[in-house]
C-alpha positions as a Python dict, from the first residue, in 0.01 Angstrom:
ca = {
    (1, 'X'): (0, 0, 0),
    (2, 'X'): (35, -208, 314),
    (3, 'X'): (49, -134, 685),
    (4, 'X'): (327, -176, 941),
    (5, 'X'): (239, -454, 1182),
    (6, 'X'): (417, -269, 1464),
    (7, 'X'): (290, 91, 1446),
    (8, 'X'): (8, 70, 1189),
    (9, 'X'): (157, 330, 955),
    (10, 'X'): (80, 302, 584),
    (11, 'X'): (392, 195, 389),
    (12, 'X'): (480, 108, 31),
    (13, 'X'): (431, -253, -84),
    (14, 'X'): (801, -307, -154),
    (15, 'X'): (920, -150, 174),
    (16, 'X'): (1123, -367, 407),
    (17, 'X'): (1155, -109, 686),
    (18, 'X'): (881, 113, 820),
    (19, 'X'): (981, 481, 772),
    (20, 'X'): (783, 584, 1082),
    (21, 'X'): (902, 335, 1348),
    (22, 'X'): (1205, 176, 1176),
    (23, 'X'): (1091, -184, 1229),
    (24, 'X'): (1160, -451, 968),
    (25, 'X'): (837, -538, 787),
    (26, 'X'): (962, -716, 477),
    (27, 'X'): (1141, -1039, 400),
    (28, 'X'): (1447, -956, 609),
    (29, 'X'): (1640, -1247, 758),
    (30, 'X'): (1717, -1119, 1104),
    (31, 'X'): (2020, -1266, 1273),
    (32, 'X'): (2190, -1361, 944),
    (33, 'X'): (2499, -1182, 816),
    (34, 'X'): (2512, -1024, 472),
    (35, 'X'): (2849, -1191, 418),
    (36, 'X'): (2850, -1492, 188),
    (37, 'X'): (2887, -1835, 349),
    (38, 'X'): (3052, -1978, 36),
    (39, 'X'): (3308, -1696, 14),
    (40, 'X'): (3387, -1731, 385),
    (41, 'X'): (3429, -2108, 348),
    (42, 'X'): (3656, -2078, 43),
    (43, 'X'): (3868, -1806, 204),
    (44, 'X'): (3912, -2024, 511),
    (45, 'X'): (3996, -2329, 299),
    (46, 'X'): (4259, -2161, 82),
    (47, 'X'): (4384, -1867, 293),
    (48, 'X'): (4270, -1964, 642),
    (49, 'X'): (4617, -1977, 794),
    (50, 'X'): (4649, -1606, 716),
    (51, 'X'): (4310, -1523, 872),
    (52, 'X'): (4171, -1377, 551),
    (53, 'X'): (3823, -1518, 620),
    (54, 'X'): (3820, -1329, 952),
    (55, 'X'): (3916, -1004, 778),
    (56, 'X'): (3630, -1069, 530),
    (57, 'X'): (3366, -1095, 805),
    (58, 'X'): (3504, -791, 989),
    (59, 'X'): (3693, -962, 1271),
    (60, 'X'): (4009, -759, 1217),
    (61, 'X'): (4169, -822, 1559),
    (62, 'X'): (4152, -1200, 1540),
    (63, 'X'): (4245, -1182, 1173),
    (64, 'X'): (4571, -1007, 1264),
    (65, 'X'): (4630, -1260, 1542),
    (66, 'X'): (4581, -1548, 1297),
    (67, 'X'): (4811, -1378, 1049),
    (68, 'X'): (5087, -1342, 1309),
    (69, 'X'): (5055, -1699, 1440),
    (70, 'X'): (4986, -1860, 1101),
    (71, 'X'): (4647, -1972, 1225),
    (72, 'X'): (4807, -2122, 1539),
    (73, 'X'): (4991, -2358, 1306),
    (74, 'X'): (4669, -2462, 1135),
    (75, 'X'): (4472, -2570, 1441),
    (76, 'X'): (4269, -2248, 1465),
    (77, 'X'): (4210, -2262, 1090),
    (78, 'X'): (4078, -2618, 1114),
    (79, 'X'): (3842, -2523, 1396),
    (80, 'X'): (3715, -2219, 1202),
    (81, 'X'): (3664, -2435, 892),
    (82, 'X'): (3450, -2682, 1087),
    (83, 'X'): (3249, -2402, 1250),
    (84, 'X'): (3188, -2242, 908),
    (85, 'X'): (3080, -2580, 765),
    (86, 'X'): (2832, -2619, 1052),
    (87, 'X'): (2699, -2269, 973),
    (88, 'X'): (2773, -2144, 1323),
    (89, 'X'): (3043, -1889, 1233),
    (90, 'X'): (2957, -1530, 1325),
    (91, 'X'): (3067, -1196, 1181),
    (92, 'X'): (3184, -891, 1376),
    (93, 'X'): (2823, -793, 1455),
    (94, 'X'): (2748, -1135, 1599),
    (95, 'X'): (2530, -1240, 1304),
    (96, 'X'): (2557, -1594, 1170),
    (97, 'X'): (2729, -1626, 831),
    (98, 'X'): (2491, -1844, 635),
    (99, 'X'): (2370, -1883, 277),
}
């Protein structure tokens, strides 16, 4: 057993969230999306003009806009590809898509 560093409650060794206060106590990477960086990069590379990578990360509105404008004739797709490569692309919750 271990103890929550926020509220002091006794929690299981494998717990990542305290059942009493709800704080993350385990090896959780806060601020990082659960979406795969590699999948996002490949979707942008091969299907970026259709906005598929934006649908994948939950940005449905901009995905539809990219689909209708064919990725603003590739310019928006190129910008997204560079942002994904720099690991600065964010999902719909504002979390960074990283590996």
